[in-house]
Structures are given as C-alpha cells and as structure tokens.
C-alpha positions in Angstrom: 19.8 -53.8 -18.4 22.6 -54.3 -16.0 26.2 -53.6 -17.5 29.3 -54.2 -15.4 32.9 -53.0 -16.6 35.7 -54.6 -15.1 38.9 -52.5 -14.9 42.0 -54.8 -14.0 44.8 -53.4 -16.0 47.4 -50.9 -15.0 46.2 -47.3 -15.9 48.1 -46.0 -18.8 49.4 -49.2 -20.0 47.2 -48.8 -23.2 43.7 -47.3 -24.0 41.8 -50.1 -22.5 40.9 -48.5 -19.4 39.7 -45.3 -20.9 37.7 -47.2 -23.6 35.7 -49.2 -20.9 35.2 -46.0 -18.8 33.9 -44.3 -22.0 31.7 -47.4 -23.0 30.3 -47.1 -19.5 29.3 -43.5 -20.2 27.7 -44.4 -23.5 25.7 -47.2 -22.1 24.5 -45.1 -19.2 23.3 -42.3 -21.8 20.9 -45.0 -23.1 19.5 -45.6 -19.6 21.3 -48.8 -18.8 22.1 -49.6 -15.2 26.0 -49.2 -15.4 28.4 -50.2 -12.7 32.3 -50.4 -12.6 34.5 -52.8 -10.7 38.0 -52.0 -10.3 40.5 -54.8 -9.1 44.1 -55.9 -9.3 46.4 -53.2 -10.7 43.1 -51.4 -12.2 42.4 -49.8 -8.8 45.4 -47.4 -9.5 43.3 -45.6 -12.0 40.9 -44.3 -9.1 43.8 -42.4 -7.4 43.2 -38.7 -7.0 45.7 -36.0 -8.2 46.9 -37.9 -11.3 48.5 -36.3 -14.1 48.8 -38.2 -17.4 50.0 -35.1 -19.5 53.7 -36.3 -19.3 52.5 -39.6 -20.9 50.4 -37.6 -23.6 47.2 -39.2 -22.3 44.0 -38.2 -20.8 43.8 -38.4 -16.8 41.9 -41.3 -15.9 40.8 -39.7 -12.4 39.5 -36.6 -14.3 37.5 -38.6 -16.7 36.3 -40.8 -13.7 35.1 -37.7 -11.8 32.4 -37.4 -14.6 30.8 -40.8 -14.2 28.1 -39.3 -11.6 26.9 -36.8 -14.4 26.0 -39.9 -16.5 24.4 -41.5 -13.5 27.1 -44.0 -12.9 27.4 -44.2 -9.3 27.9 -47.8 -8.5 32.0 -47.8 -8.2 33.0 -51.2 -6.7 36.6 -51.8 -5.6 38.1 -55.4 -4.7 38.9 -55.3 -1.1 41.7 -57.6 -1.4 43.2 -55.6 -4.0 42.8 -52.4 -1.5 44.6 -54.6 0.9 47.5 -55.6 -1.6 48.3 -52.2 -2.7 47.7 -50.6 1.0 45.2 -48.1 -0.2 42.2 -46.7 1.2 39.1 -45.4 -0.2 40.2 -41.8 0.9 42.8 -41.9 -1.7 40.4 -42.4 -4.6 38.8 -39.6 -6.7 35.2 -41.1 -6.2 33.5 -42.7 -3.4 33.7 -46.4 -3.8 32.0 -49.7 -2.4 34.8 -52.2 -1.2 33.6 -55.9 -2.1 34.8 -59.2 -1.1 35.6 -61.8 -3.8 32.3 -63.5 -3.0 30.4 -60.1 -3.1 32.1 -59.7 -6.6 30.9 -63.0 -7.8 27.4 -62.2 -6.8 27.7 -58.7 -8.7 28.8 -60.2 -11.8 26.0 -62.8 -11.5 23.6 -60.1 -11.5 24.6 -58.5 -14.7 23.2 -58.9 -18.1 26.6 -58.0 -19.8 30.2 -57.8 -18.3 32.8 -55.9 -20.3 36.6 -56.1 -19.8 36.8 -59.2 -17.6 39.9 -61.1 -17.9 39.7 -64.8 -18.7 
C-alpha cells in the first residue's frame, strides 16, 4: 500500500506536522510504502540545525532524520516552494527529490491514501 503524507503548514504552528511525520513512521513499521511531500511553508520543517526547545516542542529536523531508520526514504519537495523561499536541498536535514507541480500530481495519483492534504 502506498501512503503519501503532505506537509504544507509552517513548522511549530501546531502539532499537525509532527503528527503526520509520526503517522508516516507508524505506517512504515507495518510495511507500507510511505513517502512525504513538503510544499508551501511546510518545507521549513526540513531545514537543518533547528532548535525548537524555546517553544517547548520537539525539533522537527531531528525527528525527520529518523525516517531512514523506518525505511521512509522518499522525501519530496515542491520545486516551486523551494524557489519561492530561495532554499536549496543542501540546507535540508535529509536528501530530497524536488518535484514540479505536474510530478506532484502524478505522485499523488499513484497513492492508495494521502494524509494531510489541504482542500
């Protein structure tokens, strides 16, 4: 089963991003093919060297670096969002695959379930 989590909200706004990442880990434990797509303000969660301790929250980049241990290795980022925020893959805590909008649509169409998508 293919499951895609879409993270598009700013990190630390609430617990939504962390909950999606944890759901991806749980699904992977049950041998599901899990991918994550970061777009819009959600790409900020991928920045390396974050510290959420002043917010009394878990640091998302540290949680994200555990994904390969769960065999969640398909980490996608919206190329337009990277351009919009002038970010590059070298600034992220994990290797990413940048996707165009058409490629994102194709990825979504290949999934059995999509979590976190905004209407």
